[in-house]
C-alpha positions in Angstrom: 106.7 114.1 96.2 104.7 110.9 96.4 105.6 108.4 99.1 105.0 104.7 98.6 102.4 103.2 101.0 103.7 101.2 103.9 103.1 97.5 104.2 100.5 98.1 106.8 98.7 100.6 104.6 98.8 98.1 101.7 97.4 95.4 104.0 94.6 97.7 105.2 93.6 98.5 101.6 93.7 94.8 100.6 91.5 93.9 103.6 89.0 96.6 102.9 88.6 95.4 99.3 88.3 91.8 100.4 85.7 92.8 103.1 83.7 94.7 100.5 83.6 91.8 98.1 82.5 89.4 100.9 79.9 91.9 102.2 78.5 92.4 98.7 78.3 88.7 97.9 76.7 87.9 101.3 74.1 90.6 100.6 73.4 89.2 97.2 73.0 85.7 98.5 70.6 86.7 101.3 68.6 89.5 99.7 68.2 88.7 96.0 66.8 86.0 93.8 69.5 83.5 92.9 71.1 84.4 89.6 69.1 87.6 89.1 71.1 90.8 89.6 69.7 94.3 89.0 71.7 96.7 86.9 72.7 98.5 90.1 74.2 95.3 91.6 76.0 94.6 88.3 77.5 98.1 88.2 78.6 97.9 91.9 80.2 94.6 91.3 82.1 96.0 88.4 83.4 98.8 90.7 84.5 96.2 93.2 86.4 94.3 90.5 87.9 97.5 89.3 89.2 98.2 92.9 90.7 94.7 92.9 92.3 95.3 89.5 93.7 98.7 90.4 95.1 97.5 93.7 96.7 94.5 91.9 98.4 96.7 89.4 99.3 99.8 91.4 99.2 98.5 94.9 97.1 101.5 96.0 93.7 103.1 95.6 93.1 106.8 95.2 91.4 108.6 98.2 88.1 108.9 96.3 88.2 105.2 95.5 88.7 104.4 99.2 85.7 106.6 100.1 83.6 104.8 97.5 84.8 101.5 98.8 83.6 102.4 102.3 80.3 103.7 101.0 79.6 100.5 99.1 80.5 98.4 102.1 78.0 100.4 104.2 75.4 100.1 101.5 75.6 96.3 101.4 76.2 95.6 105.1 73.4 93.5 106.4 71.6 94.8 109.4 72.9 93.3 112.7 76.3 92.5 111.2 79.3 94.8 111.7 
């Protein structure tokens, strides 16, 4: 039987997605030419938007999605920033 996520779990998921978006956009601002995104950046941004959409509809992410969220955040984290 599935249990609904607690309010603190929902808040954690929401914060992770928000942090991922912020980290990604900061990386793009600092490491790419303005207005020029590679196919990889566009695909990763679509994934971030999908996370936001899924969270908005279902109020949860699947475990695999959470892992991918963490991997993308690590990928776009700028050195020296944690």
